C-alpha positions as CSV (number, residue, x, y, z in Angstrom):
1,A,16.8,-14.4,-61.9
2,M,14.7,-16.3,-64.5
3,L,16.5,-16.9,-67.8
4,P,14.8,-15.4,-70.9
5,Y,14.1,-17.6,-73.9
6,T,16.9,-17.4,-76.5
7,N,14.5,-17.8,-79.4
8,N,10.9,-18.2,-80.4
9,L,10.9,-22.0,-80.9
10,E,12.3,-22.6,-77.4
11,H,9.2,-20.9,-76.0
12,I,6.8,-22.9,-78.3
13,Y,8.4,-26.2,-77.2
14,D,8.0,-25.3,-73.6
15,E,4.3,-24.6,-74.1
16,L,4.0,-28.0,-75.8
17,R,5.6,-29.6,-72.8
18,R,2.8,-28.1,-70.7
19,L,0.3,-29.3,-73.2
20,D,1.8,-32.8,-73.0
21,L,1.2,-32.9,-69.2
22,L,-2.4,-31.9,-69.7
23,L,-2.9,-34.6,-72.4
24,E,-1.3,-37.2,-70.1
25,R,-3.7,-36.2,-67.4
26,A,-6.6,-36.5,-69.9
27,V,-5.4,-40.0,-70.8
28,L,-5.6,-41.1,-67.2
29,Q,-9.1,-39.6,-66.8
30,F,-10.2,-41.2,-70.1
31,R,-9.0,-44.6,-68.9
32,S,-10.7,-44.3,-65.5
33,H,-14.0,-43.6,-67.2
34,Y,-13.7,-46.5,-69.6
35,Q,-12.4,-49.2,-67.3
36,D,-15.3,-51.5,-68.2
37,K,-14.7,-51.2,-71.9
38,P,-12.4,-53.8,-73.5
39,A,-9.0,-52.2,-73.9
40,E,-8.7,-53.3,-77.5
41,F,-11.7,-51.2,-78.4
42,R,-10.7,-48.0,-76.7
43,G,-10.0,-45.2,-79.1
44,L,-11.3,-47.3,-82.0
45,Y,-8.2,-49.5,-82.4
46,I,-5.6,-47.1,-81.2
47,S,-3.9,-49.4,-78.7
48,E,-3.1,-48.6,-75.1
49,T,0.5,-49.6,-75.7
50,E,0.8,-47.1,-78.6
51,I,-0.5,-44.3,-76.5
52,D,1.8,-45.3,-73.7
53,E,4.7,-45.0,-76.1
54,L,3.6,-41.6,-77.3
55,I,3.4,-40.3,-73.7
56,K,6.8,-41.8,-72.9
57,T,8.4,-39.9,-75.7
58,T,7.9,-36.7,-73.7
59,N,7.7,-37.7,-70.0
60,N,9.4,-41.1,-69.8
61,N,6.6,-42.6,-67.7
62,F,3.0,-41.9,-66.5
63,G,2.5,-39.8,-63.4
64,D,-0.5,-39.7,-61.2
65,W,-3.3,-37.1,-61.5
66,D,-2.1,-34.7,-58.7
67,D,1.5,-35.0,-59.8
68,L,0.6,-34.0,-63.4
69,E,-1.6,-31.2,-62.2
70,S,1.1,-29.7,-60.0
71,K,3.8,-30.1,-62.7
72,A,1.6,-28.4,-65.3
73,C,0.9,-25.5,-62.9
74,A,4.6,-25.1,-62.0
75,L,5.6,-25.2,-65.7
76,H,3.0,-22.6,-66.6
77,K,4.3,-20.2,-63.9
78,E,7.9,-20.8,-65.1
79,I,6.9,-20.1,-68.7
80,Q,5.1,-16.8,-67.7
81,R,8.2,-15.6,-65.8
82,R,10.5,-16.5,-68.7
83,V,8.2,-14.7,-71.2
84,I,8.4,-11.5,-69.1
85,A,12.2,-11.9,-68.9
86,T,12.3,-12.4,-72.6
87,R,10.3,-9.3,-73.3
88,V,12.7,-7.3,-71.1
89,A,15.6,-8.8,-73.1
90,G,14.0,-7.6,-76.4
91,V,13.5,-11.1,-77.9
92,A,10.3,-11.5,-79.9
93,L,8.0,-14.4,-79.0
94,R,5.4,-14.9,-81.7
95,L,2.7,-16.7,-79.5
96,A,2.9,-13.9,-76.9
97,K,2.8,-11.3,-79.7
98,L,-0.3,-12.9,-81.2
99,R,-2.0,-12.9,-77.8
100,K,-1.2,-9.2,-77.3
101,I,-2.2,-8.1,-80.9
102,F,-5.6,-9.8,-80.7
103,D,-6.2,-9.3,-77.0
104,L,-6.6,-13.1,-76.4
105,T,-7.4,-14.6,-73.1
106,Y,-5.3,-17.4,-71.6
107,F,-7.9,-19.9,-72.6
108,E,-7.9,-18.6,-76.2
109,T,-4.1,-18.8,-76.3
110,N,-4.4,-22.5,-75.2
111,L,-6.8,-23.1,-78.1
112,L,-4.2,-21.8,-80.5
113,L,-1.6,-24.1,-79.0
114,L,-3.9,-27.1,-79.1
115,A,-4.6,-26.5,-82.8
116,L,-0.9,-25.7,-83.6
117,A,0.6,-28.9,-82.0
118,P,-0.2,-31.3,-84.9
119,E,1.6,-28.9,-87.2
120,L,4.8,-29.7,-85.3
121,N,4.3,-33.4,-84.5
122,L,1.7,-35.8,-85.9
123,R,1.6,-37.8,-82.7
124,Y,-0.8,-35.2,-81.4
125,Q,-3.4,-36.3,-84.0
126,K,-3.2,-39.8,-82.6
127,L,-3.5,-38.6,-79.0
128,Y,-6.5,-36.4,-80.0
129,A,-8.2,-39.3,-81.8
130,Y,-7.7,-41.6,-78.8
131,L,-9.0,-39.1,-76.3
132,Q,-12.0,-38.5,-78.5
133,D,-12.6,-42.3,-78.8
134,D,-12.6,-42.1,-82.6
135,V,-9.7,-42.9,-84.9
136,T,-11.0,-40.5,-87.6
137,R,-11.1,-37.4,-85.2
138,K,-7.6,-36.2,-85.6
139,Y,-8.3,-32.6,-84.9
140,P,-9.2,-31.4,-81.4
141,T,-13.0,-30.8,-80.8
142,V,-14.5,-28.1,-78.6
143,D,-15.4,-30.8,-76.1
144,L,-11.7,-31.9,-75.8
145,A,-10.5,-28.3,-75.5
146,L,-13.0,-27.6,-72.7
147,K,-12.1,-30.8,-70.8
148,L,-8.3,-30.0,-71.1
149,F,-8.3,-26.4,-70.1
150,C,-11.3,-25.9,-67.8
151,K,-11.4,-27.3,-64.3
152,T,-15.2,-27.0,-63.5
153,P,-18.5,-27.3,-65.4
154,K,-19.0,-23.6,-64.7
155,E,-15.7,-22.7,-66.4
156,Q,-16.7,-24.9,-69.3
157,V,-20.0,-23.1,-69.8
158,E,-18.3,-19.6,-69.6
159,A,-15.5,-20.6,-71.9
160,R,-18.0,-21.4,-74.7
161,E,-18.0,-17.7,-75.5
162,A,-14.5,-18.1,-77.0
163,F,-16.1,-20.2,-79.9
164,A,-18.6,-17.5,-81.0
165,E,-18.2,-16.1,-84.6
166,T,-17.6,-12.7,-83.1
167,A,-14.9,-14.0,-80.7
168,P,-11.3,-12.8,-81.4
169,L,-10.0,-16.2,-82.6
170,F,-12.7,-16.4,-85.3
171,V,-13.5,-12.8,-86.3
172,N,-9.7,-12.3,-86.9
173,T,-9.4,-15.6,-88.9
174,L,-6.9,-17.2,-86.5
175,L,-8.8,-20.5,-86.1
176,S,-11.8,-22.0,-87.9
177,L,-14.5,-24.3,-86.6
178,H,-15.6,-27.3,-88.7
179,Q,-18.0,-30.2,-88.4
180,E,-18.3,-33.6,-90.1
181,Q,-20.6,-33.8,-93.1
182,S,-22.6,-36.5,-91.3
183,E,-23.0,-34.3,-88.2
184,R,-24.6,-31.1,-89.6
185,G,-26.5,-29.3,-86.9
186,V,-25.0,-31.2,-84.0
187,S,-23.8,-29.8,-80.7
188,L,-21.0,-27.2,-80.6
189,L,-19.0,-29.7,-78.6
190,S,-18.6,-31.9,-81.7
191,H,-17.1,-29.2,-83.8
192,F,-13.4,-29.4,-84.4
193,L,-10.7,-26.7,-84.5
194,K,-8.2,-26.0,-87.2
195,I,-5.5,-23.3,-87.1
196,E,-5.1,-21.1,-90.2
197,S,-1.9,-22.2,-92.0
198,R,-0.7,-18.6,-92.2
199,V,-1.2,-18.2,-88.5
200,A,0.6,-21.4,-87.7
201,E,3.6,-20.3,-89.9
202,F,3.6,-16.9,-88.3
203,V,3.8,-18.4,-84.7
204,L,6.6,-20.6,-85.9
205,G,8.6,-17.6,-87.1
206,S,7.8,-17.4,-90.8
207,D,7.1,-14.1,-92.5
208,C,5.9,-15.6,-95.8
209,P,2.7,-13.7,-96.7
210,E,-0.8,-15.3,-96.8
211,Q,-0.9,-17.3,-100.1
212,R,-4.4,-16.1,-101.0
213,L,-3.1,-12.5,-101.0
214,I,-0.4,-13.3,-103.6
215,N,-1.3,-12.9,-107.3
216,P,0.2,-11.3,-110.4
217,L,-2.4,-8.5,-110.4
218,R,-0.8,-6.9,-107.3
219,T,-4.2,-7.0,-105.7
220,I,-2.6,-6.6,-102.2
221,Y,1.0,-5.7,-101.7
222,W,3.5,-4.0,-99.4
223,L,4.7,-0.6,-100.5
224,T,8.2,0.8,-99.6
225,P,8.8,4.5,-99.8
226,K,11.3,5.7,-102.4
227,S,12.1,9.2,-101.0
228,E,11.9,11.4,-98.0
229,L,8.9,13.6,-97.3
230,G,10.8,16.8,-98.2
231,N,11.8,15.4,-101.6
232,L,8.2,14.5,-102.7
233,V,6.7,16.7,-105.4
234,L,3.4,17.7,-103.8
235,P,0.7,20.5,-104.3
236,Q,1.1,23.6,-102.3
237,G,0.2,23.1,-98.6
238,A,0.2,19.3,-98.9
239,T,3.5,18.9,-97.1
240,A,2.2,20.9,-94.1
241,T,-0.9,18.7,-94.0
242,L,1.1,15.5,-94.1
243,E,3.3,16.8,-91.2
244,K,0.1,17.3,-89.2
245,L,-0.9,13.7,-90.1
246,I,2.5,12.4,-88.9
247,L,1.8,14.0,-85.5
248,L,-1.7,12.5,-85.4
249,G,-0.2,9.1,-86.1
250,K,1.9,9.2,-82.9
251,V,-1.3,9.5,-80.8
252,N,-2.8,6.0,-80.2
253,V,-6.4,6.8,-81.5
254,P,-8.2,5.3,-84.5
255,W,-8.4,7.6,-87.5
256,V,-8.9,7.6,-91.3
257,C,-7.2,9.9,-93.8
258,L,-8.7,10.6,-97.2
259,L,-6.1,11.4,-99.9
260,H,-7.6,12.7,-103.1
261,G,-6.0,13.7,-106.4
262,S,-5.7,12.5,-110.0
263,A,-3.9,9.3,-110.9
264,G,-0.1,9.7,-110.6
265,A,-0.4,12.6,-108.2
266,G,1.7,10.7,-105.6
267,K,-1.0,9.7,-103.1
268,K,0.5,6.2,-102.4
269,S,4.1,7.6,-102.3
270,A,3.0,10.2,-99.8
271,A,1.3,7.6,-97.6
272,A,4.3,5.3,-97.7
273,T,6.6,8.1,-96.7
274,V,4.4,9.1,-93.8
275,C,4.4,5.5,-92.6
276,Q,8.1,5.4,-92.8
277,T,8.4,8.3,-90.3
278,W,6.3,6.1,-87.9
279,N,8.5,3.1,-88.7
280,K,5.4,1.2,-89.8
281,P,4.9,-0.8,-93.0
282,L,2.1,0.1,-95.5
283,L,-0.1,-2.5,-97.0
284,V,-1.9,-1.5,-100.2
285,L,-5.3,-3.0,-101.1
286,N,-6.4,-2.5,-104.7
287,L,-10.1,-2.6,-104.3
288,P,-11.2,-2.9,-108.0
289,S,-8.7,-5.7,-108.4
290,M,-10.0,-7.5,-105.2
291,L,-13.5,-7.4,-106.6
292,Q,-12.3,-9.3,-109.7
293,S,-10.4,-11.9,-107.7
294,D,-11.4,-15.6,-107.5
295,V,-11.2,-15.3,-103.7
296,P,-14.4,-13.6,-102.2
297,F,-13.9,-9.9,-101.5
298,Q,-14.9,-10.2,-97.8
299,T,-12.4,-13.0,-97.4
300,L,-9.6,-11.0,-98.9
301,L,-10.5,-8.0,-96.8
302,R,-10.4,-10.1,-93.6
303,L,-7.1,-11.7,-94.5
304,A,-5.6,-8.3,-95.4
305,F,-6.7,-6.7,-92.1
306,R,-5.2,-9.7,-90.3
307,E,-1.9,-9.4,-92.1
308,A,-1.7,-5.7,-91.3
309,R,-2.4,-6.4,-87.6
310,L,0.3,-9.0,-87.5
311,Y,2.9,-6.4,-88.5
312,D,1.3,-3.3,-87.0
313,A,0.9,-1.9,-90.5
314,K,-1.2,0.8,-91.9
315,L,-3.7,0.0,-94.7
316,Y,-4.1,2.0,-97.9
317,L,-7.4,1.4,-99.7
318,D,-6.6,2.1,-103.4
319,G,-9.3,2.7,-106.0
320,W,-12.2,3.1,-103.5
321,H,-13.8,5.8,-105.7
322,E,-13.9,3.7,-108.8
């Protein structure tokens, strides 16, 4: 039987071992294409010896193309089997969780890993710069990602969909695409990828909230219930209505509930108590306060929705009528 991962980081480092094999393969390919170029100019002064040392830190020595391909495939299969065994064992793996929450493809998950790697080891920045033949390009470009993770030109063309504004990685603010100031309007291939810092920390196991959501005005905050449903002081008939809502919440369909009443009537308390019966957290968004924030309203909204999805939480929109 395949052994499960004992913790989240063990899985991340296994995925990085697989990435290392793909990068080593890419270095071999890069050198074969640039055989006629003087070695001292490859990668704009990142020396061959330096790259060899970076590769050796993970794999001891260079393999050949076929050997690296078979090792990467074998490791991928092993990781997949261990992820399944880990799920059965009840251990949470953040990268696998992220893939499930946002319905990411295998290619999109690889993009996250590619962008995450420099957060764990700066040697990846040097490897990316070398492979992109530019010492200033320390973040992975779309071009590098396609070459690493796609085997044919057809796959590369099809994979471009993953970089659209409406694609899961970008509409959910997991990754962002950037371009150099001097390259405005250039090919998509030249754009480079950055992982959102909150997403990187989440994958690595942190539960510290998104910094842009933290402010003294309590614009966006988690609410914990203070009493059971039966102990809430509610208008006549309200308890029965909330009990119906509790049943509705156990059915996996989208829904919106409008709670109305004067200030202090207990709307938030009722919502938090209902969420407690589902064993789900409640994230409160104070809309009037969000409109006064230095951070654009749409940005706050996207970040709040992302935070809620990370923890399978319900959202409470407070002050929508003001």
